[in-house]
N, C-alpha and C positions, 0 to 999 in steps of 0.2 A: 504579567498574563491576567488575562479576563476568563470569565466562564460562562457559560449561557445553555440552557435545556433546550433542549429540542426532543424530539419523537422517539428517539432511537437513544435517550441518558445525555448525560453529562458531557460537554463538548469542553475541550481546552481549546483555546485562542491564544496565539504567540504572536504579540506585538510586531515584533521585529521577524517573526519565522524563525524556523528550526532548521538549519542546512541540514541535507540527508541527501543520498543518492537512489535514482532506480535502476534496476538491472535485472536483464532477461533472468530467465530460470535457468536457460544455457548458459548465461555469460555472454552472448555474443554482443550486446550494447549495454550501455552503462549511461546517463544522467546526471546531472547534477541537479538539486531541486531543493526548494525552500518549504516548511510543512507550514502551512498558514493555520490549521487548527484541526482536531484531532478527537475522536471519541473511542469508543470500544467498540464500533463496527466500521469506524473508517476515516477516512481525513480529507481534507481539501487542501490543494499545492499548486505553488508556480513551477516551472518546469523550464530550465536553461537549453534552448536550442529547441530544435522541432521534433514535434513528438508523430509526425506525419511518417507511414508506413512503418512505425515502429508496431509490433505485434503485442497489444495491451489487457491480450486475457486474462493472461496471467503473469505477474512479475514478483520481484521483490522490492520492498521498500527499506534500504539500509539505512539504519537511526545510527548506526557506529562508523567510526574510521576504518575499525576493525573486522568489522561485518558480524558482528557477534549479538550484536541487535537487530533485528530484522522482522517485518513482517510480509505476509504472503499476499498479494493484492490482485484486483480488477478492477479496469477502470470502469467507473459509474457513469462518467458527463464531463462533458467540455465546454468553457465559457470562456472564449477569447483564451487569455494567458493561464488562465486557472483550469485546473483537473479536479475531479472529484473520486475518490478511490473507494473500494469495498474489501476490506479485510476478509480473506479467506481463512475456513476455521479446518485444523487439521481432521482426521478422521481419525477417532481411535479405534476405530472396530479392525480386528485382523482379518486380512480376506481369507477367505476359505478356499481349500486346495479341491479343484473335482475330484470327484469319486473317491474320496476320503470322509467316512462319519464322524460327527462332531460327539 
């Protein structure tokens, strides 16, 4: 593995790629992929099979075979066989109930 610096922090590059899977939030589709590099904010990957028609606004990147290690993602860019994804942050704020004072 090699590392390089980019605008949004350190990026780790996998020489042979890291095998993973992409999966729809609702579980309706799944694709094998290979993570080429990763940072705190996103990743570059190649995907097995076509991504045409897949709803890639929001999906999971499964990093373990059991699905216990994952990141919530959105598509950032496509360049031939490679795609870039941004990792989405979970909101820690509790939703306010209407009509209830805090």
